[in-house]
N, C-alpha and C positions, 0 to 999 in steps of 0.2 A: 308334533313337529318335537326333534332333539333340540337338549338345550347348546346353543354355541360357547365355543372355548371362550373366556375372559383373558382378552392382554390389555396390559398396562402399555402406554406411551412413552417413550424414554424423548427427553429433547435436550439441547443443548444449555447448557448452563456456565461456562463457561469457558475463556484459553487467557491461556497462559505460558510461562516456560520463554516467548518470543520478547524479544527487546525490539528488532526490526527485522524485517522481511527482504530478501534481496531484488527483488525484481523494480521497486520504486526507487526513488530519491531522497535523499536528505533535506531539508530546509531550514534555515530559521526562522520564526516568526514572531510576530510582537505581542505578548501576553501578555496584561498586567501593567501595561506603562513600560513595559523594560523590551529590550532590544541585546538580543547577541547572548539571553540567557536558555531561551525554550528553542529545543527544535523538535520539528514533526518528523515522522519517519514511517514507513507503509507496514502494519504487522497483521500478515493475511490480506482478510478484505475489512481488518478496521485498521484506522491511522490513532496511533497514541502521540500525545503531546509530552517529550520529556523536560525536564528540569536538569539542566545537565549541571546545576552546582550542587544540589542535594542528591542526586541521582534519583530522584522518584517519578511517576509516571504523574501529571497532572490532569488531564484530560484524555477520553477514548471517543474518538468520531466514529460512531457507528455507521460499519457497512452494513450491506445486504448479504449476498454469495460470493460474488468474482472477486477476486484477490487484484492489492492496488498495485499500479504500473507506475502511476505517476502522481507528481504533487507539485505545487504553483501557489505560493499566497500571492495574496492578490495588492498592489502599491499600500492600498491604506489601510494595509495589515488587519482589517477586519473580517477578512472572508479566505478560505482555503479551497481553493479547485483542486479536484480527486480525480485520477482517470483510473479505470480499471479494466478488467484482461477481456469482458463483453464489449467494449468498444463503448461503455455509459462515462458520462462525469457528472460529479454532484459537486456542487457549491454548499460548502459548509461555515458557518458564521463561527467566529473561532471564540464569542461572546457567548454564545448560547448551545452551542456545541451541536446545533441541528444543520441537517441539511436540507432546503426547502425546494434549491435551485435544480433540475436535473435535465444534462440534455443527451437526447440520442441521435447519434446519426452514423458512428461508424460501426463497422460489422468485424474489426478483430481489435486488438490489443490497443489502449491509447498510451502512444510512446512518450510524446513530446506534450506539455503545456505551457503555455506563455502569453500573461497579460500584456495590453499597454498601457505605456507609460498613465493614461488616465484611469485604466480600471474599470473602464466601459466594456472593451472587447477581449474576448478568450479566442487564443488559436490551439489548435490541438490539431497534431499529427499521429498518424496511425501506423500498424503491421501493413492494413487492407490499404496503403500507398498516397491516400487521400489528405488533403487539409481542409480543414471547414473553420470560419470564423464565425464566432457566436457573438449575440449582441446578449452579455450581462446583465443587464437596467432591463429588457424587453424580456428576457429570458426563452429568446429564441433563437435559433440560427439564419444567418446572414447568407451566406453560401458556402461552396464545397468547388474546390478547385483539385483539378485532378492534372496530372503531369508526368509523377513519378512511377518508376517502374518495378520500384521496391520499398523496404518498410522507410517512413519519415522516420529522421531522429532529432532531427531538432527544426523548430519554427522562431524566430521572431520580429517582430514588430520596429520601424524604424522611430524614431522618438518626432524627429521633425517632419518627415515626409508621409504618405499615405501608400509604406511601400512594404513590403514583408519577404524574407529572405528565408529559405528553407533550405534544408540538405538532407539526401537518403543513402540509404545502402544501394543503391544504382549508379554510385560517383559520382552522382551532379549535385551542381547547387543551385537552385534557382529562384530568381527575382519575380516576384509578384506585385504589379500595380493594384492595388484594391478598389482604384476609384473605376478602372474599367473592368476588371474580375480577369485578368491572361498574365502568364507568364509573356515577359519581354525582355529578358536573358538571361541564359543558362550559361553556370563555368562549367566547363569542362576539362578542367587541368589535371584532375585526381585521375590516378591509374585504379585505386579502390573507393573500399565503400566510406563514406565521412561520417566521422561517428559524431561528429558536432562542430561548431560553431560559434563565434562572438565576437560581438564590436568592442572596438576600443578606440581611441582620441578622438572621441567626441563623434561615433559614427564614420569617422573618416578611415576606419581601416575596417577590413576585415579578417579573423586569422580562424582559419578552418583545421581540423585535427582526421587523420584517415588512418589507414590500418599500418602505417607506417612511422620512423620513428620522427617525421618531419611534421611540425607545423606551419604552414603556408602563409604567408601574409599577402593579402590584396589590397591595393592602395584606389579606394573610392573617390569618383569624382565626379562629382554635381553639377549637371551640362548648366542650369540655371543659374547657379552659383561663381560658372565659369563665365557664363556670359556677359553675367553682371558685373565683374573683375577682371574687366581683360590684361590690367596693367600688373598681372601678379608677376614679382620677380624670377627670374629664373634658378637660383638657388632655392628658390622655397618650392619652386617645383621639381626641384631634383632631390630635395629632401630624400632619406628614407629609402633611395635605390639599393639595389645589393650591389656588396663589395665585392663579388666575386665572377667574375667573368662568365661559368657554368651557370651560374643563378642568373644572370644577361639572357641567355640564350636559351635558355628555360621560359622567362617570360616571351620573348618572340616568339616559341614555337606555341606556346597556350593560348598570347593574344591572337597568332593566326586562325588558333580551332576555334575560337570564341568569337569572331566578329560576327555581327549581325547587324541585317539593314534599321533595324529597333535601337539608338542607343541616345533618345530623345529626352529619357531623365538622370541616366549616370553613365559612369566609365569606370569597371572594374578591371585594373591588371593587376598583374601576380608584381609584389614589391620584392620576394626576396622568402626564404626560411628562416625557421629558428629550429635546431636540433633538442631534441630531448634527450635524455641519458637513458630512456628506455626504450627496446626495438621493437617492444609489441605494439598492439592498434593503442592509439588512443580511447578511452572506456566513458571518460567526463572531459570536458572542459569548458571554464566557466570562467567568469572575473565575478568582481564584489559588485556593490549595487554602483559605486561612484566609477567603474570601470577601469580604476588606479591599478588593482592587484587583478594578474592574471595565473590561473593554475590547471594544472591538467594531472592527469595520472592515466597510466596502462591497468594490463592486468596483473599489475605487481601491488608490493604493500609502501610504494613511495609516489606522493604527492609531492610533485615540482612547482615551484611557486615563482613567477616573474613578476618584474614590475614595469609599467608602463610610463615613459616622461612625461610630462606635462610639455605644453610649448612655449614655457618660460623657462622650465630646465635645459629643453631642448636648445633654446638661443641661449644661453650661458655657457652649455657645452660649445656651442659654435662660436661662440667669440671667443674662448679659451682655446680651442683648436687652430681659431685666427690667427689671436697673439702667438700662440705657439708657430705656426708656419712660418708668421714674420719676422721673428727671430732665428729661426731658423737660417732664414735667406737672409739677414744682416749677417749673418757668421760666415757665409761662403765666400768666396773668393769675388774678385770682380770680375775676373773672365767668366764663370758660369753665370748661365741664365738664372733671374731668378723665376721661384715658381710662382703661377698664378693664382691669385686668389682664389677666383671661382672653382677649383680644382677641390677646395676643402668641403669633405663630406661629413654625413654621418652615415655609421652604417646603421643594418638592423639592428643588429647584434648591442650596438648602445643605444638606443632609442627603447630595445625593449630587453632590460636587464635581468638576469637569474640572479634571484635573491638568496636561495634554499633549498632544501629539498627535506620535507615530512617523511621519518621512515617510520611509518606506523606498525602493528603488534601482529597484521595478518591484511591479507590481500584485500582493499579498497574497492568497494564497490561504488561508492557515491561519494559528495564530498558538497560543500555550502562554505562560504566568505562571509564577514560582514569585517568591515574597518571602520573603527570607533575614531571619532573627530580628533584623540589623542594621536594616533596614530596608529595602534594597536591594533594588529590583525588576530581575528578568531577565526580559526578551521576547524569544522567537527567534520567527522569522519564516519559512515557508516560502512561496516567492516562487514568480509565476508562469514565469519564466523561467529555472529550473531552479537555484535558491541557497537558501541558508539561510545568514539573518543574525540576531547575537545584539545585544540592545543591554541597556543597566544605565542605569537611576537610580533619582532617591531621590526617592518621591512627599512625600514630609515637608518635602522644602525647601521655602523662600519660590518660588524658580524654579527650576524643576526640571529638569535638564540633562540632556539625552538624549546618549549616546555608546554609540557602536557599538563593540561589543566584540569585533566577527569575524565573519568570510563567507566561506564556502565557496562556492568557484566553480571551482577548477583543474580538479576531477572532471569537468565535462561543459560543453557549449557551451550560450550563452543561450536559443538557436534550433535549430529541425529542421538536420539534417546534412542534406545536398545532392546530396554527392558524394563518395566513399571511393577509394579506390588502396593499393594494396599496391605496397612498392618489390620491387626485384629478387630480394634475397634472401630476402623472405616473412617476414623480420625487423620492418618499419616497418609502422606501416598510421598513412596520410594522412585526416584528416576533417574540411571546412570546411563551416560556416555563415555567416548571415549576418553576423556580425559579425570570425569569428577562424578561425584553421588551427590545427589541434591535429595534432600526431604522436605516436602513442601505439607503447611496444612492446608488441608480441604476444604476448611470454610472461608479462611482470611487469603488462599491463595498465595502467603507469603514464604519465601524458602527461608526453614527453619536451620537448616547445617548446610555446609557443602564442605565436602571430604574427597580429596586427589585420591585418586585410582585410575588403573591400569584399564586398556580397551574392555568394557563392560559387554557382555553379551545376554547374562540371566542374575538373576537374585531373589532373594527371598527377607522377609521378615524370622527373626528365631522366635519361636514361642515367649511372650511375654515382652516383645516391639522395643526390647534394652538395646538389642544390635541388629544388626542386617548382615546379610552374607553375598558376594557377589563373584561370581564366574567370569572369569575372563578369556581374551584371545589367545592368550599365551599358555592358556591352561593351568590359571591360580586359581585358586581359592582367597578370597580376602575378606577378615571380619571385622567387620567396625564396630567401635561401641558408639550410640548416638548422643549418651549422657555429653561427654568429653568432646565427639568428632575426632577420636583419633585411629587409626589402624593398630587390633590388639595383635592379627596373629596373618602371616599371608604360608599358604601352603602351595607348593606342587603339588596338584592332584593328576592334571593330565598330561600328556607329552604333546601335547595337539590342542586347539578351541575346544574350550568348554561350553559345549552347545547349550547344553541345558541339565536345570536341576529341580528336583522336585520333593518337599519334603512328606516325611512320612506321616499317617492318621495319626500314629502315637505321641506323636510329636516331640519322639527320643532322639530323633536323624533325619538325614538326607541322603538323596542318590543324586546323583552325577553321572551324565555320559557326554563324550567327548571324541575329535576325531583322530585320537588314537584308540579307535574300536573297541574302547573299554566302558563298561561301568560298574564305579566302584560304589560302595556302602560305605554312609557314614556313620557315626554317633558324636552326639554331645558331650562332654566330661568339663569338670571343673578342674582345673592346673592351679598353681602357686604363680604366680607375678614374677616379674624378675627380681622385686624386693624379697619378696620369699615373705611377706606378711599376712597380703589377702590373695584370695582365690580368685580366677576369672575365668569366663568360656571359653572354652579350647575346642577342635573337631580331633577325632582320630578315623582313619579309616580302620573299619573291620572283614568286609571282604569285595573281591574284584569278578567281575563275569565279562570273560573274553569273548566277541562276536568278530563276527567274517567282513565286517562293515563300517564304515563311518557311522557313530550312533548321533545321531538328529535329535530328536526330544524323547524324554522318559517321563511315563506318569507311574503315581500309585493308584490302586484301586480303593476304593471307599473303605472298604475293608482290609485292606494291608495283605490279602492272600494273592495279588496277580500284580505282576508290574508290565506296563509296555513300554517296548522297544522303539522304538522309529533307526530303521536303518537306509545308509543311502541305496540302496537294491530298493528300493520303492517296496520296502515290505514293512509290516509292521507286525515284531514276533514278540507274544503273550507269553510271560514265563511267570511261575511260581515262585513266590518270594521268599518262602521258606527253604526252596530245597535248592532255586534255583533251575528246576527242568521247564523244558520246554511243553508248552502246551495249546500255543494256535499260532498259526501263522495268517496274518490278513494281508492277501495279496488283490490287487486288480486297481492301482493306481500307474498313472503311464509316467509319472515321472515322482522325484523323492517327498515323501512326508513331509512336511516343515513344521505341522504345528498338530495336536492332538490332545482330546478331555476327556476323563470318563465320566456320567452321570452319579449323581450324588449316591444311587441306589447301586450303583455296579451293574445295573444291566444294559447301558448303551457305550457304546466307546465310538466318539467322532473323529475323524482325520481328514485334515487339510491339506492339501499337496498343491506342486509348484505346476500340476498340471490344468489347474483353475475349479478343480473339483471339489467337492466336501462328502463324502461315505459316511454312511451311518450303519454300523455295523450291531450284533447283538454278542454279546461277553461268554455267554452261554455255550455255543456251537464255532461262534466264527463267523455267521453268515451275514451277509448283505442285506442290509434291510433296505436302502436308496442309495443312490449316487445320485446326485444335485449339484449342476451347475451353478457354483457359488459366486463367482468374480468375473471380473473381463482378464486379471493376470493372477498371479501366483497369490495364494492362498498364505498370507505372514503369520496368521495368529489365531486362536479360536479357543473357547472358555466355553463351558457350562454354566447357568445359574445356577443360583445356590439352593437348591431344594426344588428342584423342576426339571423337565428335559427341554429347556429354550434353551438356546446357545447363541454366541454371537461369533461372528468371524469378522476379520477384516483382510486386506488384498493391495495388490498394491497398484488397483484401478480408484484410490481415493478413500474409498468405500470403507463404511459397516454395514454389517446386516445382521439381522436377527431372525434366528429360524426355530419352528418348533421339529423337533427331531421324533414325536411322536405321529403329527400328522404328515410330516416332511411338507411344511408350506415355509414362504417366506413369509415374514411377517414385519419386519419395517429394515427401511434405510434410511444410514445415519448419514449426513453426506457435510461435510464442512470441512476438511481437510484438503489440501491444494496440492499435496504430492502423495507419494506413496505413504502407507499407513503401517508401520516396521510394527510395534507392538501394541495390546492393550491390557488392561486389570480389571475384574471387574472386585467389586467390596466383597466381604462377607455377607452384608444384607442381600446383596443384592441391588439398591438401589443407586449406588453410583458408579461410571463406568469413566476410566481417565485412559487416552489415547493419546499415542506418537507419530509423528509421521516425519518426512523429508523436509517439510518446512518450516523444521523448526519448533514446532508449535507441540503444546501437550492443551489435548479440549476436555474439557470434565461435561458429560453426560449423565442427566440425574430421570431416576424414574418418577413419575408424576403419579397423582390418582386420573388421569384422565383413560376414561376407556378406549380402545381402540379396534374397529370393525374393519374385519380387511375386506370387505367388498370397497367400502368409503375411501380405503387405502388405496386400492387398485383404482378407483374413477380419479381421486387427487395423481395420482401418477400418468393416468393417459389424460388430463389436462396439461399436466404439467410438460409430457411430450408435446402435446399439440401445439402447445404455445411456444416452444423450444423452433418446432419445425417450422412456424410461420415467421419469428425472428427471423430465421437460417434460410426463407425461401430471396433466390437472389431476383429481386423484381424492384423495376425503379418508383421512385416514390409516387410519382404523378405517371398514369399512361401512356405510353407515346413520348415521353424524355428520350431523347438520343444522350448517350455517352459522350458529350464533349470533353473540353477543355474544365468548363462550371459547371455545376449543378446546384440540384438545393441541396441544402443543409438538414438532412433529414435520414430517417429509414423506417421501414414499416416495422413495428412494435405488436404486442399483442393492446398495447394501449390503444396503438393507434388505430386499430381494427376497431376496437371497442367502441372508439372515440364515433368512429367514421358509423359502425352501425346504431349508435344514439340517434345521430344528428339524422341516418336516413329514417330511421321511426317515429322523430318529432317532426317530420315534414309531411312524412306519409297520411299522421294520427290529424297534421293541421288540411291536407288536402280533405281525408274526410270527415273532420267536423266542419269543415267550408260548406261543403258537400249537402250535409245535415241539417246544416242552417239555413241554407237557400232551400230545401227542401221542404222543412218546418214554415218559412215566410209562405211557401207557395201553397201548403194546407191549410194556415192561418188564413191566407187571404180566400181562398175556397168554402172555408167553413165560416168566415163573418165574426169570428172570435178565435183567442186567445188561447192555443193550443198548450199545457208544459211538454217543454223540450229534454227530452232526457240528458242527465249530465254525464259526461266520458268520469269513469270511474278513477283516469289517470289526473284530469285536471280538476277531480272532486280532492283529489290526497296533495295537491300540491294549493289549494284554498282557492277552489272555483274561478281559476284564472283563465285566461282566453285563448286558445290556439297560438295566436301568434306569440304570447307572452309565455306560455308555454318552450315553445321553441329558440325564443332568448335566453331561457331559463337554462336549457341543454346545451346551449353554443355557448353559454358564461362559464360552463363547469368543464369545457375543454382547456386543456393547457393552449396556452398560446404557442402555432408554428409558424411555419415559413414560408406559408403561403400566401404574402401581402403583395408580393406581385404579380403573380395569377388574379388576384382582385384588382389591382390598379388598374392594370393594362387589358381590362376585358370592356369594351365599351357598353355592352347595356348595363354595366354597376358605375359609368361614371355619373349619372344623375344621382344617383343613391350616396353617392359618397361626396356628390358636391351640396347636395341637401345634409346628408350627417356634419359635412364641416361647417354649416351654418348654424344648426342647429347645436351646435357642439358650442360652438363661437360662443351664440348667445346665452347659452344656460350657462356657461363658464363668466360668464361677465354678469350674470344675475347672482353667482353662488359669492363673486370676487367682492361685490359691492353690497351686498349682505355680510360678508367676512369685512369689509371695511368698516361699518356702520357702527357693527359689534365692537368693533376692535377701539373705535371713536369714542364710544360711550365706554367702553370698559378702561382707556386710559384718565379721560373725564374723574371717572368715580375713582380711580386712583388718587388724582388728582387732589378731590377733592378729601379724603380719606387721609392722604399725607400733610396737606393742609391742617387739617383737624388734630392729627398729631404731633405737630407741630408747633400748633398752640397749648397743647396739654403737655409739652415739654418744659415749655418755656416758661408755665404757669408752675409747674412741677417745680422748675429750677430757680425763682425766684421764693419761691417757698421755703427750699431749702436753705437758700441766702439767707433770709429773716432769720431763721432759725438757728442756724449759724451764730448771727452776729447778736442775737439775743443769748446766746449759751456765754460767748466770748466776754459779754459785758458784766453776764453774773459772775464769772469767774474772777474778771476785774475786779470788780465790786466785794467778792468774797480775799483777793490778796491783799487790797487797802484795807479791809479790815483785821487783818490779823496781823500787818505792820504798822 
């Protein structure tokens, strides 16, 4: 039997370069006893807690694989609910940073999360159109509410009523009675998707935001309140009615559409509209915790802030308007009729006043507000360009001044990283994007240099690691000094984009290729600086190779004899470096070759193309050894591991893969990125990989000492595929369940399947052991003596427990689920539940009595100890007093003697 090739596993080491992801929302969290200082943001699959005052990351809530899509802090500030792309929800403790509670019920991404005012229930809305209410205390699902035809965008509990209101992309706003778990009212007054809703004026008004520039305001009248208060004045009922006639007609139209036979709980009529400055759709609509400040934003960079007047402020304004109206009528002549007082009313724009607009530095993705007791409003914004900004203003001021309090930017790039490079000592990492070049310390993952640049496409460390060279989209070469962080020189190298750069093996120069169909050769040289006193590094062009197509990638062979050039015509041309004569043409790709690399011994060249294939060629004759279907989308980058024939590829399918160029085998897949992977770089030692993606993240992968066996890897991959297929099966949670308006709040996952299998196995073991016990008793009776009973090894492993106790242990290890209703509605289990109830009450009473007795004893002992301590204290105090008196008398005697 031949020896198998040894491979070492690469594992994810760190995530950096991302300040906040765009899919989720930003929220204020209470940490270390402070409010309004710390914010929680999604960061790919993790949640980062940032200190906005210091700009530091203080806590990381570790996720698993799926991207974070929604965040919601609990009312007590101790927990944070996190929704994920796969529909799961985890509740983290902000004290320990651990997520102990997991809910699985949705089949698609969680769009919204909201706690009730006590924090005992959590509602979630998803892209799968379902709304689920969860019991946070029992860690189980209560029920599933169906009714929306498209993704659910917002869900809110009412504080005083057991009601729920939800909005969706199906243009509907639905009201749910949680006592009966059904939808009793649907608002159909929207023409486009409803992207957000919120309550103001103590839940007497509902504001919705859709895909237009209009914020619709709805008056909510609770039927029970109206029945108990029939003498409500007409002026108060008419308060908040629209000022324009066209708004009134729209109210009548929507109310006709909205009439339903069930209006036993509330009425919801349109009161009017507030026009936004933005003309696009509402992205986020929310209020602060008090409901006093309302804010919204669209797809632009402006946050519009409104102030909702309280009832006292409205009454004062009404009185002021009445006085003005009376004064006006007195000034009129006696011939004119007086205007009646009842006609004075408040317009909607006067009740919900525009405060100001906050202009951010980039497009806003999410925001959160907090109003301090002093009346100062803090707004934190999550921006599209990987930035967090915080603003402060005073809404009650005559002219509110918006002040930017902080900005978190240093931890990442504003745009996607397009090029990466390692220093020769494996310590520093270079990343460059459209606006800046950053140098990172690999061990601490801290950014140590940030330098402004043009749109970067390729880069390298100059030998010695003191300078870096950047190739830009405009065809320029930019030389930076790392010690000072300054730009030393800029050269116009190409007329089009400079796509690729390759350092020569003798480290005396490099070669570049661009969209102007040229390959240019450069050498390093020392020139005098501007002062003429010192010499600095520079670059000079030595040769040009003109080609027929755009150059996409260039690579030197390790011995510097050959130069490989990838062209836009889907071929790779090989030239001799010294004479620039043509040597080989590698053709076979159906789309252009985007990346390539040559092995350390110069025997192989691997090419990756937009046709999703990787081809391995021999450099001696140019023959294709093997063509591999590598990725599900374009192969963006490829690089060999130093001193081996192993290489890594990365593609737009979010994956990084390792391959063996000798055996043509796929070794390992590194999964972690949530968007297209643009580039990767291997350290010279081969121990580290850094990769960048469209999700704004940089990921560090480390080679471990753990051996990787291909057969086991394939088996693990098959198991993962099976688990994923089980989770995607579209089956009801309980067989025979119909798709009604309500349902059970759960879904079939691999955990539920395994739990069901364990329960079935335990019940089967119980039956077998019970049958064996009966058979054993019959044998003993026939034999007239006791015969030893063979012990089941499973029961023996649990400490020789009985089969019934084993079944109980298995049930205890299964997480609490959502089938309590099925148990209580089963007639056969009523007696069991009654017995369980009696036993539970008696046992709890016994435990309570024991605890009460122990508490009484401890309190008695405490009193005894305190009494003894008091006696000792007074005795000590008496002794000290006597001592002081003796000293004073002694001192007086000495004074008298001296006199």
